[in-house]
C-alpha positions as CSV (number, residue, x, y, z in Angstrom):
1,M,34.1,71.1,-16.8
2,S,36.0,73.9,-15.8
3,D,35.6,76.8,-13.6
4,T,35.2,79.3,-17.0
5,E,32.9,77.1,-18.3
6,R,31.0,76.2,-14.8
7,S,30.7,79.8,-13.8
8,H,28.7,80.3,-17.4
9,G,26.9,77.2,-17.3
10,A,23.6,79.3,-18.1
11,T,25.1,79.4,-21.7
12,R,25.1,76.0,-22.4
13,G,21.6,75.3,-23.5
14,R,22.5,78.4,-26.5
15,R,25.3,76.1,-28.2
16,Q,22.6,73.5,-29.0
17,P,20.3,75.9,-31.9
18,L,16.5,74.6,-31.2
19,A,16.3,72.6,-34.4
20,Q,18.9,69.9,-33.0
21,W,17.2,70.2,-29.7
22,R,13.6,69.1,-32.3
23,A,15.8,66.3,-34.1
24,E,16.4,64.7,-30.5
25,L,13.2,65.0,-29.4
26,E,11.3,63.3,-32.6
27,A,14.6,60.6,-32.3
28,R,13.3,59.9,-28.7
29,G,9.3,59.9,-30.5
30,F,8.7,62.9,-29.1
31,K,6.1,65.4,-29.9
32,P,4.7,67.9,-27.9
33,S,0.7,67.6,-26.0
34,R,-1.5,70.2,-25.4
35,R,-3.4,68.1,-23.0
36,L,-0.4,68.4,-20.6
37,G,0.9,71.9,-21.4
38,Q,4.1,71.4,-23.5
39,N,5.1,74.8,-24.6
40,F,8.7,74.7,-24.0
41,L,9.7,78.8,-23.5
42,V,13.0,78.6,-25.6
43,D,14.3,82.5,-25.8
44,E,17.7,81.8,-24.4
45,N,17.6,86.0,-23.0
46,M,13.7,85.3,-21.6
47,A,15.1,82.1,-19.6
48,R,18.1,84.3,-18.2
49,A,15.5,87.5,-17.2
50,I,13.5,85.4,-15.5
51,A,15.5,83.7,-13.3
52,R,16.9,87.2,-12.8
53,D,13.2,87.5,-11.8
54,A,13.6,85.0,-9.4
55,R,16.1,86.7,-7.4
56,V,17.0,83.7,-5.8
57,S,20.8,82.7,-5.0
58,A,23.6,80.6,-4.6
59,G,22.6,78.3,-1.2
60,D,18.5,78.7,-2.0
61,F,16.0,75.4,-3.1
62,V,14.1,76.2,-5.7
63,L,10.9,74.3,-7.0
64,E,10.8,74.1,-10.6
65,V,7.1,72.3,-11.5
66,G,7.7,71.4,-15.5
67,P,11.4,72.4,-16.9
68,G,10.4,70.6,-20.2
69,C,14.4,70.0,-21.8
70,G,15.5,72.2,-19.4
71,F,16.6,75.5,-20.7
72,L,15.3,77.5,-17.8
73,S,16.4,75.0,-15.6
74,V,20.1,75.3,-16.2
75,H,20.3,78.8,-16.1
76,L,19.4,77.9,-12.4
77,A,21.5,75.7,-12.1
78,A,24.6,78.1,-13.1
79,L,23.1,80.1,-10.0
80,G,24.5,77.2,-7.4
81,V,21.2,76.3,-6.5
82,R,19.9,74.1,-4.4
83,L,16.9,72.3,-7.4
84,V,14.6,69.9,-8.1
85,A,12.6,69.9,-11.0
86,V,9.4,67.9,-11.5
87,E,8.4,66.4,-15.4
88,I,5.4,64.6,-16.4
89,D,7.1,63.2,-19.6
90,P,9.6,60.1,-19.2
91,R,11.3,61.8,-22.3
92,L,11.8,64.9,-20.8
93,C,13.0,64.0,-18.3
94,E,15.5,61.9,-19.3
95,L,16.5,65.1,-21.4
96,A,17.2,67.5,-18.5
97,R,18.8,64.8,-16.2
98,E,21.1,65.2,-19.0
99,V,21.1,69.5,-19.9
100,L,21.6,69.6,-15.5
101,A,24.3,66.4,-15.2
102,E,26.9,69.0,-15.2
103,F,25.4,70.3,-11.7
104,P,25.9,68.3,-8.9
105,E,22.6,70.2,-6.8
106,A,20.5,69.9,-9.6
107,R,17.6,66.6,-9.4
108,V,15.2,65.8,-11.6
109,L,12.4,64.2,-10.4
110,L,9.9,61.7,-12.5
111,G,6.3,62.4,-11.9
112,D,3.1,64.8,-12.1
113,A,3.1,67.2,-9.6
114,L,-0.2,66.8,-8.3
115,D,-2.5,63.9,-7.1
116,G,-5.2,64.7,-8.7
117,K,-7.0,68.1,-8.7
118,H,-6.8,69.6,-5.3
119,A,-4.0,67.4,-4.0
120,L,0.3,67.9,-4.9
121,N,1.7,64.8,-5.1
122,P,3.1,62.7,-1.7
123,E,6.6,62.2,-3.2
124,L,6.8,66.0,-4.2
125,L,5.5,67.3,-0.9
126,A,8.3,64.9,0.9
127,Q,11.0,67.2,-1.2
128,L,9.6,70.6,0.1
129,P,11.5,72.0,3.2
130,P,10.4,71.7,6.3
131,H,11.2,75.1,7.2
132,G,13.4,78.5,6.6
133,A,12.5,80.1,3.2
134,W,12.3,78.3,-0.3
135,H,11.5,78.9,-3.7
136,V,9.4,78.4,-6.9
137,V,11.1,79.3,-10.0
138,S,8.7,78.0,-13.2
139,N,7.6,77.8,-16.6
140,L,3.9,75.8,-15.6
141,P,2.1,73.5,-17.8
142,Y,-1.1,75.4,-18.6
143,S,-3.4,72.7,-17.8
144,A,-2.8,73.1,-14.7
145,G,-1.2,76.3,-13.6
146,T,-3.8,77.5,-11.8
147,P,-4.5,74.3,-9.1
148,I,-0.5,74.4,-8.4
149,L,-0.6,77.7,-7.5
150,V,-2.7,77.6,-4.7
151,L,-2.1,73.7,-3.0
152,L,1.4,75.2,-2.8
153,S,1.0,78.4,-1.6
154,R,-1.1,76.0,1.2
155,V,1.8,74.1,2.0
156,A,3.0,73.6,5.8
157,N,5.8,76.4,5.1
158,P,4.8,77.9,1.5
159,P,7.4,79.3,-0.8
160,A,8.9,82.8,-0.1
161,S,8.0,83.3,-3.1
162,M,6.8,82.1,-6.7
163,T,8.2,83.8,-10.1
164,V,6.0,81.5,-12.5
165,L,4.9,81.5,-16.5
166,V,1.4,81.4,-16.8
167,Q,-1.2,82.1,-19.5
168,R,-1.7,86.0,-18.9
169,E,-5.0,85.7,-19.2
170,L,-4.2,83.7,-15.8
171,A,-2.2,86.1,-14.5
172,E,-4.2,89.2,-14.9
173,R,-6.4,87.3,-13.3
174,I,-4.1,86.4,-9.9
175,A,-3.5,90.1,-10.2
176,A,-6.1,91.4,-10.4
177,G,-8.1,94.0,-7.9
178,P,-11.2,94.7,-6.1
179,G,-13.8,95.7,-9.2
180,S,-12.6,93.5,-11.8
181,K,-14.7,91.3,-13.6
182,V,-12.1,88.9,-13.4
183,W,-11.5,89.8,-9.1
184,G,-12.8,85.9,-8.1
185,P,-12.5,83.0,-5.9
186,V,-8.9,82.8,-7.0
187,T,-7.6,86.3,-6.9
188,V,-8.7,86.0,-3.1
189,R,-7.2,82.5,-2.1
190,L,-3.4,84.0,-3.6
191,Q,-3.5,87.5,-2.7
192,A,-4.6,86.2,1.5
193,S,-1.3,84.7,1.0
194,Y,0.7,87.0,-1.1
195,S,1.4,90.6,-2.8
196,V,1.1,89.6,-6.1
197,A,2.5,91.9,-9.3
198,I,2.8,90.9,-12.7
199,V,6.6,91.8,-14.3
200,R,6.9,91.0,-18.0
201,H,4.9,89.9,-20.7
202,V,6.3,87.2,-23.0
203,P,4.6,86.7,-26.7
204,P,4.1,83.5,-28.0
205,R,7.0,83.8,-30.2
206,L,9.5,82.8,-27.9
207,F,8.2,79.5,-27.4
208,W,8.5,76.4,-29.5
209,P,5.4,75.2,-30.3
210,E,4.4,79.4,-30.2
211,P,1.4,78.7,-27.8
212,E,-2.2,80.5,-29.0
213,V,-2.0,83.3,-26.4
214,D,-0.4,85.7,-24.5
215,S,2.1,84.6,-21.8
216,S,3.2,87.0,-18.2
217,V,5.8,87.2,-15.6
218,L,3.8,86.6,-12.7
219,R,5.6,87.2,-9.3
220,L,3.8,86.1,-5.9
221,E,5.5,86.5,-2.7
222,L,4.3,85.4,1.0
223,R,3.3,88.1,2.6
224,E,4.2,88.1,6.6
225,Q,0.9,88.6,8.2
226,R,-1.4,85.6,6.2
227,P,-4.6,84.1,8.0
228,N,-3.9,80.6,9.3
229,A,-4.9,77.8,8.9
230,E,-7.9,78.1,10.2
231,D,-8.8,81.4,8.7
232,T,-8.0,79.7,5.3
233,A,-11.0,77.2,5.3
234,E,-13.3,79.0,6.1
235,L,-12.3,82.1,3.4
236,D,-12.2,79.1,1.0
237,A,-16.2,78.1,2.3
238,L,-16.9,81.6,2.2
239,V,-15.4,82.8,-1.5
240,D,-16.9,79.2,-3.7
241,G,-20.4,80.2,-2.0
242,L,-20.2,84.3,-2.9
243,F,-19.0,83.7,-6.1
244,Q,-21.2,81.7,-7.1
245,H,-23.8,83.8,-8.3
246,R,-22.2,87.1,-9.0
247,R,-25.1,88.8,-10.4
248,K,-26.7,88.6,-6.6
249,T,-26.3,91.2,-3.7
250,L,-24.2,90.8,-1.1
251,Q,-27.3,91.0,1.3
252,R,-28.9,88.1,-0.5
253,L,-25.6,85.9,-1.3
254,L,-24.8,86.1,2.7
255,G,-28.7,85.1,3.7
256,E,-28.4,81.8,1.6
257,L,-25.0,80.8,3.0
258,L,-26.3,82.0,6.8
259,G,-30.0,80.3,6.2
260,A,-31.2,84.0,7.6
261,R,-31.0,86.9,5.7
262,D,-31.8,88.9,9.4
263,A,-28.1,87.8,10.6
264,A,-26.8,88.9,6.0
265,K,-28.0,92.3,7.6
266,N,-26.4,92.6,10.7
267,L,-23.8,91.2,9.6
268,L,-22.6,93.7,6.6
269,A,-24.2,96.9,8.6
270,E,-21.4,96.1,11.6
271,R,-19.2,96.0,8.9
272,G,-19.1,98.6,7.2
273,L,-20.5,97.2,4.1
274,D,-23.3,97.9,1.2
275,P,-25.7,95.1,1.3
276,S,-26.8,95.7,-2.4
277,A,-23.0,95.4,-3.3
278,R,-21.8,92.0,-5.9
279,P,-19.1,90.0,-4.5
280,E,-16.8,91.1,-6.5
281,S,-16.5,94.9,-4.5
282,L,-14.9,92.8,-1.0
283,S,-11.6,92.7,-1.0
284,I,-9.1,90.2,0.5
285,E,-9.6,92.6,4.4
286,A,-13.1,92.4,3.7
287,L,-13.9,89.2,3.0
288,L,-11.6,88.1,6.5
289,A,-13.1,90.3,8.3
290,L,-17.0,88.1,7.2
291,A,-14.8,84.4,7.0
292,R,-13.8,85.0,10.6
293,S,-17.1,86.6,12.7
294,Q,-18.9,84.3,14.5
295,P,-22.2,84.3,13.1
296,W,-20.3,82.9,9.7
297,R,-18.5,79.9,11.9
298,A,-21.4,79.0,13.5
299,R,-23.7,79.4,10.1
300,P,-25.4,75.8,9.2
301,R,-22.9,72.9,7.6
């Protein structure tokens, strides 16, 4: 491959029409799986735009979860990043390796990014940089987008940014503000450590097969000031308790969690919080203040 061809490596996916890719996949006995959330972004311009949205450059370490046929992967690899892509489907893994064969800094690993619902795959964790900035850029599987984002945000050296294509409903939930009906545990867990913005919306027609929902590109950028591991654990316990019963008032919920109604009343008064408010009205700052308080830390376990 010439230097000119390599510099335009991101156009390689476009040289083979989708019909040809589908024929090759069918020849390998592949059919998209709803269970695995296999809806592949096949629009060349959108894939290029997402790579641009990620703001990554040559030498950056980039993790891609679910590369599928490699349509987004080639645009990332053409930027000269150190790409590690993790694909659960053996047939797609083989195909993605073929697509990325011309890029020595790109690797495709076969495996599930998750080890159950509450942990990342140890083999994936071993690939992540122990220090320094790194990034996530992915068309995330619809079925696993939420746990992947939350778990990646909790590693010892979390990604400096995550630019991901997810269901629009999930994107709007993660980007929601206090007072919204969709403001909840996932929102709080991610926004405690990341600033969040929806970059663009992506219609179903740009995928194969077409999903029944709209999608959005979500960008998360790591905050300089974020809770430490102990505060994060306490915040998790607090939001789990508060958001299980959204219709109850703060004073009643916190009283049940603390095992003392008077302690809850006093704590809310100290923090200037309305005891009759609902959990979704609390900001990240207010929730962190409660999670860091002595009455919360001393609650019955």
